[in-house]
C-alpha positions, -999 to 999 in steps of 0.1 A, spaced: 134 -42 -687 123 -43 -651 146 -32 -623 161 -57 -599 166 -52 -561 194 -27 -552 199 -18 -588 206 18 -596 177 34 -614 175 66 -634 202 87 -650 211 124 -652 196 143 -680 180 175 -694 146 179 -710 149 171 -748 133 192 -775 96 183 -777 95 172 -741 64 183 -721 61 195 -685 32 180 -666 18 191 -633 -5 162 -623 -23 129 -629 -51 140 -653 -28 160 -676 -3 131 -678 -31 106 -685 -46 128 -713 -12 130 -730 -7 93 -729 -42 86 -740 -40 110 -769 -7 96 -781 -17 60 -779 -50 66 -797 -33 85 -825 -5 60 -827 21 87 -819 52 83 -797 47 96 -762 72 125 -756 95 126 -727 75 140 -697 89 164 -671 69 157 -639 63 185 -613 34 169 -595 10 139 -594 11 104 -580 38 91 -602 60 121 -594 54 115 -557 62 78 -560 95 86 -577 104 109 -548 96 142 -566 104 173 -545 117 198 -571 102 224 -594 104 226 -632 135 248 -632 156 217 -623 144 200 -655 163 225 -676 196 226 -656 210 192 -664 207 179 -629 173 162 -633 169 125 -634 155 105 -663 135 74 -657 121 47 -679 88 37 -664 60 12 -671 24 19 -681 -8 1 -672 -32 -9 -700 -68 -16 -692 -97 -31 -711 -128 -19 -693 -161 -34 -706 -145 -34 -741 -130 0 -740 -92 5 -737 -75 30 -715 -39 36 -702 -28 46 -667 5 58 -653 -4 55 -616 -35 34 -609 -69 20 -619 -95 17 -591 -129 1 -592 -149 14 -563 -180 31 -551 -179 69 -546 -178 63 -508 -153 34 -509 -179 10 -495 -182 -26 -507 -157 -44 -529 -127 -23 -540 -102 -34 -566 -70 -14 -569 -44 -19 -597 -13 2 -590 17 11 -610 26 38 -585 25 35 -548 9 68 -540 -27 80 -543 -27 116 -532 -15 115 -496 -21 78 -493 6 51 -497 -20 29 -512 3 2 -527 35 3 -506 53 -23 -526 45 -8 -560 74 4 -582 67 19 -616 98 3 -632 96 -33 -621 74 -47 -648 46 -56 -624 12 -42 -613 3 -43 -576 -33 -55 -571 -53 -50 -540 -87 -67 -537 -108 -60 -506 -143 -60 -493 -139 -47 -457 -166 -41 -432 -172 -6 -419 -150 -10 -388 -120 -25 -407 -124 1 -435 -121 29 -409 -90 12 -395 -75 8 -429 -81 45 -438 -63 56 -407 -32 35 -417 -31 40 -454 -11 72 -454 18 54 -439 12 22 -460 6 1 -429 -29 -10 -439 -13 -41 -454 -7 -69 -448 -43 -75 -437 -62 -108 -438 -91 -93 -458 -70 -73 -483 -57 -97 -509 -24 -82 -523 -6 -97 -552 19 -85 -578 14 -96 -614 19 -85 -650 -17 -92 -660 -50 -96 -641 -87 -95 -647 -119 -93 -627 -156 -97 -632 -176 -77 -607 -211 -88 -596 -225 -54 -605 -213 -24 -625 -189 -3 -604 -174 31 -609 -139 28 -625 -113 56 -619 -81 60 -639 -54 82 -625 -79 99 -602 -106 105 -629 -139 86 -631 -143 72 -666 -173 49 -665 -192 21 -647 -181 -14 -656 -182 -50 -645 -154 -66 -665 -118 -53 -664 -86 -67 -677 -52 -51 -671 -17 -57 -682 17 -39 -678 35 -23 -706 72 -23 -695 94 8 -701 66 25 -721 72 60 -708 102 83 -702 98 108 -674 121 134 -658 121 150 -624 
């Protein structure tokens, strides 16, 4: 179940047999996608990089995962129906143009997007998705970009930020959709939902 404020989260552990060590977003997403499409259980994942790892405070290398002083976390996954095609994401889904102009729709399970703290309230174990919907002008977009690394781009009157377990959007025109940093397709209709406690990770 989702965490509650001030609740201890995670527990000591060591990588189990069959666990996989993953270095970044794309590799993690491919494992999740493959397991879900083949109806197989997702193995425990040892994280050594990527946006989920960064959000969870990852600072260590993979040797820690084998020494019994790593931390085991049960985290949520996002599920997305994108113009009739289903995908899963550990960190975020973003509908945007290649140059981040025009309407941008961000659905975050993890707070980080590279060096950006794009959804500062996001927590991957709280049973909620953080959704940011914006259509900023050029000047405001530049200001937001200068503040997003620290997460101080929100609150902003033209960035609608909400936290929900499900959401959907119909865009006026087909827009590039990116899942965990990888462009998947152009789409106009997107529905998302959270899958609580769907993934076990260690770091």
